[in-house]
C-alpha positions as YAML, in Angstrom:
chain: A
units: angstrom
residues:
- id: 1
  name: MET
  ca: [-0.22, 0.13, 0.16]
- id: 2
  name: ILE
  ca: [1.17, 3.32, -0.93]
- id: 3
  name: TYR
  ca: [-0.01, 6.73, 1.61]
- id: 4
  name: LEU
  ca: [0.31, 9.96, 0.66]
- id: 5
  name: PHE
  ca: [-0.26, 12.75, 3.93]
- id: 6
  name: LEU
  ca: [-0.42, 16.80, 2.60]
- id: 7
  name: GLY
  ca: [-0.47, 19.54, 4.51]
- id: 8
  name: ASP
  ca: [0.40, 21.56, 7.47]
- id: 9
  name: ASP
  ca: [-1.06, 19.67, 10.21]
- id: 10
  name: LEU
  ca: [1.92, 17.39, 11.41]
- id: 11
  name: PRO
  ca: [0.62, 16.30, 14.46]
- id: 12
  name: ALA
  ca: [-2.62, 14.35, 12.64]
- id: 13
  name: LYS
  ca: [0.03, 12.96, 10.11]
- id: 14
  name: ASP
  ca: [2.12, 11.67, 12.78]
- id: 15
  name: ALA
  ca: [-0.93, 9.98, 14.35]
- id: 16
  name: LYS
  ca: [-1.64, 8.79, 10.84]
- id: 17
  name: ILE
  ca: [1.69, 7.05, 10.58]
- id: 18
  name: ASN
  ca: [1.94, 5.97, 13.89]
- id: 19
  name: GLU
  ca: [-1.52, 3.72, 13.22]
- id: 20
  name: ILE
  ca: [0.18, 2.32, 9.75]
- id: 21
  name: LYS
  ca: [3.31, 1.09, 12.43]
- id: 22
  name: ASN
  ca: [1.65, 0.07, 14.89]
- id: 23
  name: LYS
  ca: [-0.84, -2.35, 12.70]
- id: 24
  name: LEU
  ca: [2.20, -3.29, 10.72]
- id: 25
  name: PHE
  ca: [4.46, -4.32, 13.50]
- id: 26
  name: LYS
  ca: [2.51, -4.88, 16.40]
- id: 27
  name: ASP
  ca: [3.52, -8.62, 16.63]
- id: 28
  name: SER
  ca: [7.11, -7.53, 16.63]
- id: 29
  name: GLN
  ca: [8.84, -4.50, 17.98]
- id: 30
  name: GLU
  ca: [12.30, -5.76, 16.72]
- id: 31
  name: ALA
  ca: [11.11, -5.33, 13.21]
- id: 32
  name: LEU
  ca: [11.52, -1.79, 13.75]
- id: 33
  name: ALA
  ca: [14.84, -2.04, 13.61]
- id: 34
  name: PHE
  ca: [15.15, -4.34, 10.62]
- id: 35
  name: ASP
  ca: [11.91, -3.38, 8.68]
- id: 36
  name: PHE
  ca: [11.64, 0.14, 8.67]
- id: 37
  name: ASP
  ca: [13.06, 2.96, 7.26]
- id: 38
  name: ASN
  ca: [12.27, 6.73, 7.88]
- id: 39
  name: LEU
  ca: [13.95, 8.85, 5.36]
- id: 40
  name: ASP
  ca: [14.30, 12.89, 4.38]
- id: 41
  name: ALA
  ca: [13.77, 13.48, 0.93]
- id: 42
  name: LYS
  ca: [16.25, 16.55, 1.39]
- id: 43
  name: GLU
  ca: [19.09, 14.69, 2.87]
- id: 44
  name: LEU
  ca: [19.12, 11.75, 1.04]
- id: 45
  name: GLY
  ca: [22.37, 9.98, -0.46]
- id: 46
  name: ASP
  ca: [23.14, 8.90, -3.85]
- id: 47
  name: ASP
  ca: [21.02, 5.55, -4.54]
- id: 48
  name: ALA
  ca: [19.48, 5.79, -0.54]
- id: 49
  name: LEU
  ca: [15.58, 5.61, -1.73]
- id: 50
  name: LYS
  ca: [16.64, 2.91, -4.80]
- id: 51
  name: LYS
  ca: [18.30, 0.64, -1.88]
- id: 52
  name: ALA
  ca: [15.22, 0.77, 0.21]
- id: 53
  name: PHE
  ca: [12.79, -0.41, -2.20]
- id: 54
  name: LEU
  ca: [14.95, -3.21, -2.97]
- id: 55
  name: THR
  ca: [15.56, -4.69, -0.01]
- id: 56
  name: LEU
  ca: [13.51, -7.37, 1.24]
- id: 57
  name: PRO
  ca: [11.72, -7.85, 5.14]
- id: 58
  name: ALA
  ca: [13.90, -9.38, 7.33]
- id: 59
  name: ILE
  ca: [11.47, -10.14, 10.70]
- id: 60
  name: ALA
  ca: [7.93, -9.14, 9.62]
- id: 61
  name: PRO
  ca: [5.59, -9.60, 6.68]
- id: 62
  name: HIS
  ca: [6.25, -6.26, 5.44]
- id: 63
  name: ARG
  ca: [8.76, -3.09, 5.23]
- id: 64
  name: LEU
  ca: [7.42, -0.26, 6.28]
- id: 65
  name: ILE
  ca: [9.18, 2.97, 4.29]
- id: 66
  name: ILE
  ca: [8.04, 7.05, 5.48]
- id: 67
  name: LEU
  ca: [9.56, 9.30, 3.13]
- id: 68
  name: ARG
  ca: [9.24, 12.77, 4.41]
- id: 69
  name: GLN
  ca: [9.07, 15.93, 2.71]
- id: 70
  name: VAL
  ca: [8.76, 14.36, -0.63]
- id: 71
  name: HIS
  ca: [7.95, 17.74, -2.35]
- id: 72
  name: LYS
  ca: [12.03, 18.16, -1.63]
- id: 73
  name: LEU
  ca: [12.66, 14.94, -3.73]
- id: 74
  name: LYS
  ca: [15.90, 15.15, -6.65]
- id: 75
  name: SER
  ca: [14.97, 14.53, -10.37]
- id: 76
  name: ALA
  ca: [16.45, 11.24, -10.17]
- id: 77
  name: ASP
  ca: [14.88, 10.06, -7.08]
- id: 78
  name: ILE
  ca: [11.75, 11.11, -8.31]
- id: 79
  name: GLN
  ca: [12.13, 9.10, -11.09]
- id: 80
  name: VAL
  ca: [12.86, 6.46, -8.79]
- id: 81
  name: LEU
  ca: [9.92, 7.00, -6.33]
- id: 82
  name: PHE
  ca: [7.77, 6.88, -9.75]
- id: 83
  name: ASN
  ca: [9.10, 3.41, -10.78]
- id: 84
  name: PHE
  ca: [7.92, 2.26, -7.39]
- id: 85
  name: CYS
  ca: [4.50, 3.45, -7.52]
- id: 86
  name: LYS
  ca: [4.20, 1.95, -10.89]
- id: 87
  name: LYS
  ca: [4.72, -1.20, -9.67]
- id: 88
  name: PRO
  ca: [5.21, -1.52, -6.06]
- id: 89
  name: GLU
  ca: [6.15, -4.36, -4.48]
- id: 90
  name: LYS
  ca: [3.76, -6.50, -2.37]
- id: 91
  name: TYR
  ca: [6.21, -6.60, 0.91]
- id: 92
  name: CYS
  ca: [6.77, -2.91, 0.68]
- id: 93
  name: ASP
  ca: [4.49, -0.51, 2.49]
- id: 94
  name: LEU
  ca: [5.27, 3.22, 1.25]
- id: 95
  name: VAL
  ca: [4.35, 6.29, 3.35]
- id: 96
  name: LEU
  ca: [4.92, 9.60, 1.64]
- id: 97
  name: GLU
  ca: [4.76, 12.92, 3.45]
- id: 98
  name: SER
  ca: [4.88, 16.44, 2.42]
- id: 99
  name: SER
  ca: [3.58, 20.00, 4.16]
- id: 100
  name: GLU
  ca: [2.44, 21.05, 0.96]
- id: 101
  name: SER
  ca: [-1.18, 21.15, 0.36]
- id: 102
  name: THR
  ca: [-0.51, 19.80, -3.47]
- id: 103
  name: LEU
  ca: [2.58, 18.46, -5.19]
- id: 104
  name: LYS
  ca: [3.68, 20.29, -8.38]
- id: 105
  name: GLY
  ca: [5.47, 20.10, -11.45]
- id: 106
  name: ASP
  ca: [7.33, 16.04, -11.70]
- id: 107
  name: LEU
  ca: [5.43, 15.45, -8.75]
- id: 108
  name: LYS
  ca: [1.93, 16.31, -9.93]
- id: 109
  name: ASP
  ca: [0.45, 12.54, -10.74]
- id: 110
  name: LEU
  ca: [2.11, 11.39, -7.51]
- id: 111
  name: PRO
  ca: [-1.57, 11.16, -5.95]
- id: 112
  name: LEU
  ca: [-2.63, 9.14, -8.82]
- id: 113
  name: TYR
  ca: [-0.89, 6.26, -7.27]
- id: 114
  name: ALA
  ca: [-1.43, 6.63, -3.66]
- id: 115
  name: LYS
  ca: [-4.22, 6.27, -0.59]
- id: 116
  name: GLY
  ca: [-4.43, 10.32, 0.49]
- id: 117
  name: ALA
  ca: [-4.96, 13.01, 2.79]
- id: 118
  name: VAL
  ca: [-4.54, 16.55, 2.80]
- id: 119
  name: LEU
  ca: [-4.22, 17.33, 6.77]
- id: 120
  name: GLY
  ca: [-4.56, 21.31, 7.45]
- id: 121
  name: LYS
  ca: [-4.68, 23.08, 10.67]
- id: 122
  name: PRO
  ca: [-8.10, 24.54, 11.19]
- id: 123
  name: GLU
  ca: [-7.64, 28.43, 9.71]
- id: 124
  name: GLY
  ca: [-8.64, 30.98, 12.41]
- id: 125
  name: PRO
  ca: [-10.86, 34.14, 11.91]
- id: 126
  name: ASN
  ca: [-9.44, 36.30, 9.16]
- id: 127
  name: VAL
  ca: [-10.27, 40.54, 8.94]
- id: 128
  name: PHE
  ca: [-13.28, 39.97, 6.58]
- id: 129
  name: ASP
  ca: [-14.67, 37.74, 9.07]
- id: 130
  name: MET
  ca: [-14.59, 40.56, 11.16]
- id: 131
  name: THR
  ca: [-16.03, 42.81, 9.07]
- id: 132
  name: ARG
  ca: [-18.96, 40.24, 8.86]
- id: 133
  name: MET
  ca: [-19.30, 40.73, 12.44]
- id: 134
  name: ILE
  ca: [-19.35, 44.82, 12.33]
- id: 135
  name: SER
  ca: [-21.91, 44.40, 9.95]
- id: 136
  name: ALA
  ca: [-24.29, 41.94, 12.32]
- id: 137
  name: GLN
  ca: [-23.92, 44.47, 14.94]
- id: 138
  name: ARG
  ca: [-21.88, 41.89, 16.22]
- id: 139
  name: GLY
  ca: [-19.64, 44.54, 18.03]
- id: 140
  name: GLY
  ca: [-18.21, 42.01, 21.06]
- id: 141
  name: GLU
  ca: [-17.26, 39.60, 18.85]
- id: 142
  name: ALA
  ca: [-15.49, 41.82, 16.39]
- id: 143
  name: LEU
  ca: [-13.49, 43.12, 19.06]
- id: 144
  name: LYS
  ca: [-12.66, 39.97, 20.38]
- id: 145
  name: MET
  ca: [-11.42, 38.87, 16.74]
- id: 146
  name: LEU
  ca: [-8.97, 42.44, 16.41]
- id: 147
  name: ASP
  ca: [-7.32, 41.07, 19.78]
- id: 148
  name: GLY
  ca: [-6.38, 38.17, 18.17]
- id: 149
  name: PHE
  ca: [-5.19, 39.44, 15.40]
- id: 150
  name: TYR
  ca: [-3.12, 41.82, 17.09]
- id: 151
  name: ARG
  ca: [-1.75, 38.38, 19.59]
- id: 152
  name: GLU
  ca: [-0.86, 37.03, 15.74]
- id: 153
  name: ASP
  ca: [1.55, 40.36, 15.31]
- id: 154
  name: VAL
  ca: [-0.99, 41.63, 12.42]
- id: 155
  name: HIS
  ca: [0.10, 44.96, 12.26]
- id: 156
  name: PRO
  ca: [-2.82, 47.71, 12.72]
- id: 157
  name: LEU
  ca: [-2.43, 49.47, 9.35]
- id: 158
  name: GLN
  ca: [-2.83, 46.05, 7.59]
- id: 159
  name: ILE
  ca: [-6.09, 45.66, 9.19]
- id: 160
  name: MET
  ca: [-7.10, 49.37, 8.38]
- id: 161
  name: GLY
  ca: [-6.43, 48.34, 4.64]
- id: 162
  name: ALA
  ca: [-9.34, 46.03, 5.19]
- id: 163
  name: LEU
  ca: [-11.41, 48.18, 7.07]
- id: 164
  name: VAL
  ca: [-11.19, 51.03, 4.13]
- id: 165
  name: TRP
  ca: [-12.10, 48.72, 1.47]
- id: 166
  name: TYR
  ca: [-15.06, 47.32, 3.52]
- id: 167
  name: TRP
  ca: [-16.65, 50.95, 4.37]
- id: 168
  name: GLY
  ca: [-16.58, 51.86, 0.67]
- id: 169
  name: LYS
  ca: [-18.58, 48.50, -0.15]
- id: 170
  name: GLU
  ca: [-20.57, 48.39, 2.65]
- id: 171
  name: GLY
  ca: [-20.82, 52.09, 4.16]
- id: 172
  name: LYS
  ca: [-22.91, 53.74, 1.03]
- id: 173
  name: ALA
  ca: [-25.95, 52.02, 2.13]
- id: 174
  name: CYS
  ca: [-26.25, 53.99, 4.81]
- id: 175
  name: GLY
  ca: [-26.52, 57.28, 3.49]
- id: 176
  name: LYS
  ca: [-24.43, 59.93, 2.54]
- id: 177
  name: GLU
  ca: [-24.47, 61.23, 5.84]
- id: 178
  name: ARG
  ca: [-23.03, 58.42, 7.36]
- id: 179
  name: PHE
  ca: [-21.19, 57.40, 4.79]
- id: 180
  name: GLU
  ca: [-19.21, 60.46, 4.87]
- id: 181
  name: ARG
  ca: [-19.02, 60.48, 8.99]
- id: 182
  name: GLY
  ca: [-17.56, 56.79, 8.01]
- id: 183
  name: LEU
  ca: [-14.72, 58.32, 5.90]
- id: 184
  name: LYS
  ca: [-14.37, 60.90, 8.18]
- id: 185
  name: ALA
  ca: [-13.67, 58.07, 11.13]
- id: 186
  name: LEU
  ca: [-11.07, 56.11, 8.72]
- id: 187
  name: GLN
  ca: [-8.90, 59.03, 8.18]
- id: 188
  name: GLU
  ca: [-8.69, 60.13, 11.77]
- id: 189
  name: ALA
  ca: [-7.68, 56.38, 12.73]
- id: 190
  name: ASP
  ca: [-5.81, 56.67, 9.96]
- id: 191
  name: MET
  ca: [-3.94, 60.00, 11.26]
- id: 192
  name: ASN
  ca: [-3.64, 58.69, 15.01]
- id: 193
  name: ILE
  ca: [-2.11, 55.74, 14.01]
- id: 194
  name: LYS
  ca: [0.63, 57.62, 11.68]
- id: 195
  name: ARG
  ca: [1.47, 60.38, 13.77]
- id: 196
  name: SER
  ca: [1.08, 58.51, 16.96]
- id: 197
  name: ARG
  ca: [-2.00, 60.54, 17.96]
- id: 198
  name: LEU
  ca: [-3.24, 57.45, 20.10]
- id: 199
  name: GLU
  ca: [-1.74, 53.50, 20.53]
- id: 200
  name: PRO
  ca: [-2.47, 51.65, 16.89]
- id: 201
  name: ARG
  ca: [-4.23, 49.28, 18.40]
- id: 202
  name: TYR
  ca: [-6.30, 51.32, 20.27]
- id: 203
  name: ALA
  ca: [-7.50, 53.57, 17.24]
- id: 204
  name: VAL
  ca: [-8.61, 50.33, 15.13]
- id: 205
  name: GLU
  ca: [-10.74, 49.58, 18.30]
- id: 206
  name: LYS
  ca: [-12.11, 53.18, 18.36]
- id: 207
  name: LEU
  ca: [-12.93, 52.95, 14.62]
- id: 208
  name: VAL
  ca: [-14.48, 49.52, 14.57]
- id: 209
  name: VAL
  ca: [-16.59, 50.49, 17.37]
- id: 210
  name: GLU
  ca: [-17.52, 54.00, 15.32]
- id: 211
  name: LEU
  ca: [-18.33, 51.76, 12.16]
- id: 212
  name: GLY
  ca: [-20.99, 49.36, 13.90]
- id: 213
  name: LEU
  ca: [-22.69, 52.49, 14.96]
- id: 214
  name: LEU
  ca: [-23.08, 53.90, 11.90]
- id: 215
  name: LEU
  ca: [-24.02, 51.13, 10.31]
- id: 216
  name: ARG
  ca: [-27.06, 50.74, 12.82]
- id: 217
  name: ARG
  ca: [-30.56, 51.27, 11.47]
...
């Protein structure tokens, strides 16, 4: 069997790999020393992958080869890998791992030969999720998201860019007077940040509250 685990959730991938290891070697932990190879694509020596595929199991019925960072394989090793994938040996199970979510170039067809899964960490909220909270009059949640962005070291001026786009798209529905008041609030916040009139984080928090109030019917 050939497995392909992609994505940036390393703990989830390792859990899958451990399941495979435990299944293959549950009756003989000694086989781990002889019938298990844990290889890194960027550190492979000459012909190391070819030798791993040619080696027969010594104790267990199957050998297990784990090849990490498969997206960093050299051209010669990519050819060796595809030769194996096209005619896999029954005595050898292969686990391919990559932090990439998709494989490109010479490796793009690799998923055709493997049982695969993309395991990625769930994405947190983004600035546009925050603007949706503002529109929904859920100011407390918007401010909580904003605090989360600051914890991730997002600069206030990056958030300002999204708020300018948001108000230009949504603010006109409030009528001319409120729209212009929102533009003035954006300008004031920008000046407060760039001229250090207010602490930048507080300037954006104040703006989020002001835009939410202007959107009230």
